[in-house]
C-alpha positions as CSV (number, residue, x, y, z in Angstrom):
1,M,63.9,-35.5,25.4
2,R,60.1,-35.7,25.2
3,H,59.9,-33.1,28.1
4,S,62.4,-30.7,26.5
5,K,60.1,-30.6,23.4
6,I,57.0,-30.0,25.6
7,R,58.8,-27.3,27.5
8,D,59.9,-25.6,24.2
9,V,56.4,-25.8,22.7
10,L,55.0,-24.4,26.0
11,A,57.6,-21.4,25.8
12,V,56.7,-20.5,22.4
13,A,53.0,-20.5,23.2
14,V,53.5,-18.2,26.3
15,L,55.9,-15.8,24.0
16,A,53.2,-15.9,21.4
17,M,50.4,-14.7,23.9
18,L,52.6,-11.8,25.2
19,P,51.7,-8.4,23.8
20,L,53.9,-7.0,21.2
21,P,56.4,-4.2,22.5
22,A,55.0,-0.8,21.9
23,F,57.4,-0.3,19.0
24,A,54.9,-2.2,17.0
25,G,52.2,0.5,17.7
26,I,54.3,3.3,16.0
27,S,55.6,2.0,12.6
28,P,55.7,3.7,9.0
29,G,52.1,4.7,7.9
30,T,51.0,5.0,11.5
31,Q,48.7,8.2,11.7
32,L,48.6,10.1,14.9
33,I,46.1,13.0,15.7
34,G,46.5,15.8,18.5
35,N,46.2,19.4,19.1
36,I,48.9,21.8,18.3
37,D,49.8,23.8,21.5
38,A,51.0,27.1,19.7
39,S,49.4,29.2,17.1
40,F,51.4,29.9,13.8
41,S,50.9,32.4,10.8
42,S,52.7,32.1,7.5
43,K,53.1,35.9,7.7
44,D,55.7,35.6,10.6
45,A,56.5,31.9,11.4
46,Q,60.1,30.9,11.1
47,V,61.6,27.7,10.0
48,G,62.9,25.6,12.9
49,Q,60.4,27.0,15.4
50,T,59.5,24.3,17.7
51,F,56.1,23.2,19.1
52,T,54.4,20.2,20.6
53,L,51.0,18.2,19.9
54,S,49.0,17.1,23.0
55,N,46.4,14.4,23.4
56,V,47.9,12.7,20.7
57,H,46.1,9.3,19.7
58,S,46.1,6.7,16.9
59,S,43.0,6.5,14.6
60,N,42.3,3.2,16.5
61,Y,43.2,4.5,19.9
62,D,45.8,1.7,20.5
63,I,48.1,4.8,21.3
64,N,46.4,7.4,23.4
65,G,47.4,10.5,25.5
66,A,50.9,10.7,23.9
67,K,52.7,14.0,23.2
68,M,54.4,14.7,19.9
69,Y,57.5,17.1,19.2
70,G,57.8,18.9,16.0
71,H,59.2,21.9,14.2
72,I,58.2,24.2,11.3
73,A,60.1,22.8,8.2
74,R,59.1,25.4,5.6
75,V,57.1,28.7,5.4
76,Q,55.7,30.2,2.3
77,R,54.5,33.9,2.7
78,A,51.5,34.9,1.0
79,G,52.0,37.2,-2.0
80,Q,50.7,38.2,-5.6
81,G,49.9,34.6,-6.9
82,T,51.6,32.8,-4.0
83,P,49.3,31.4,-1.2
84,G,50.5,31.1,2.3
85,K,51.8,27.8,3.5
86,I,53.3,26.2,6.5
87,E,54.8,22.7,6.6
88,L,55.1,20.9,10.0
89,D,57.6,18.1,10.6
90,F,57.8,15.9,13.8
91,D,60.8,14.3,15.4
92,K,59.8,12.5,18.6
93,V,56.6,10.8,20.2
94,N,56.4,10.4,23.9
95,T,53.8,7.8,25.0
96,R,51.9,7.8,28.2
97,S,53.6,4.5,29.1
98,G,56.8,6.4,29.1
99,N,58.2,5.0,25.7
100,I,60.1,7.6,23.5
101,Y,60.1,7.1,19.8
102,K,62.5,9.1,17.5
103,V,60.6,9.5,14.1
104,I,60.5,11.1,10.8
105,A,57.0,12.3,10.3
106,H,54.9,15.2,8.6
107,A,51.5,16.7,9.0
108,T,49.2,15.4,6.4
109,N,46.1,17.5,7.4
110,V,46.0,20.5,9.7
111,K,43.2,22.9,10.5
112,V,43.9,26.1,9.2
113,D,42.3,29.6,9.0
114,T,42.4,31.8,5.9
115,K,40.8,35.3,5.3
116,N,38.2,35.6,2.6
117,N,39.4,37.8,-0.1
118,T,35.6,38.8,-1.3
119,V,35.7,42.4,0.3
120,K,39.3,42.9,-0.9
121,E,38.3,41.9,-4.5
122,A,35.2,44.1,-4.6
123,A,37.1,47.1,-3.1
124,S,39.9,46.7,-5.6
125,G,37.3,46.3,-8.5
126,A,35.5,49.5,-7.4
127,G,38.8,51.4,-6.9
128,G,40.0,50.4,-10.3
129,A,36.7,51.3,-11.8
130,L,36.7,54.7,-10.2
131,V,40.2,55.6,-11.4
132,G,39.6,54.1,-14.9
133,G,36.6,56.1,-15.2
134,L,38.4,59.4,-14.1
135,L,40.9,58.7,-16.6
136,G,39.1,57.2,-19.5
137,G,35.4,57.5,-19.2
138,G,33.1,54.6,-19.3
139,L,35.4,52.2,-21.1
140,G,38.1,53.1,-18.8
141,A,35.9,52.2,-15.9
142,V,35.1,48.9,-17.0
143,I,38.7,48.1,-17.9
144,G,39.9,49.5,-14.5
145,G,37.4,47.8,-12.7
146,G,38.2,44.5,-14.1
147,G,42.0,45.0,-13.7
148,G,41.6,45.9,-10.2
149,F,39.4,42.7,-9.4
150,L,41.8,40.5,-11.3
151,Y,44.9,42.0,-9.4
152,S,43.2,41.4,-6.1
153,K,41.7,37.9,-7.2
154,N,45.5,36.8,-7.8
155,S,46.5,38.3,-4.4
156,R,46.8,35.5,-1.8
157,E,46.3,35.5,2.0
158,N,48.6,34.0,4.6
159,I,47.3,31.2,6.8
160,T,47.0,30.8,10.6
161,I,47.2,27.6,12.4
162,P,45.3,28.5,15.6
163,K,46.4,27.0,19.1
164,G,44.4,23.9,19.6
165,S,43.9,23.2,15.9
166,L,43.7,19.4,15.1
167,V,46.8,18.0,13.4
168,T,47.0,14.6,11.7
169,V,50.5,13.3,11.3
170,T,51.8,10.4,9.3
171,I,54.9,8.4,10.4
172,E,57.3,7.8,7.6
173,R,60.2,6.1,9.8
174,V,60.8,5.1,13.2
175,T,64.5,5.9,13.9
176,G,65.0,4.7,17.4
177,T,63.4,3.9,20.7
178,A,64.0,4.4,24.4
179,K,62.4,3.9,27.6
180,Q,62.2,6.9,30.0
């Protein structure tokens, strides 16, 4: 009887020293960082378009060299008073060790490019002043210039996510795992 207790204690000790399965490395709240393998613009991106992130790693590098698969979840085209937006969601993570995780995840930080509106605002203000000056003299120029500036100030630009941009992803839920 004494030998079986010692054997049980040893078995528990050995199991406690074994590394946790890779599933423990990807859990809700895990943040993964990688580079997007395609370029997208809110001007012409389509909901459902797929893409991948390469060189994916966790912030503590417990996960390194993984690949993530995602899709465009939402696109908002820029317009008058409406900024361009692209939402990225993720469905799967393939780790370098061959584990596959089905996930529900979203991008929490994406490096994007936006155009500067300064030249557009100045040109609209000048154009408004010119038209206002022709139609209403000095006061018309002031009103037209201000109106043109405000109109262009409210005009928003589309955004671009350049290929290779750094994307930070937060895992909301792990829905399944598999070994390749």
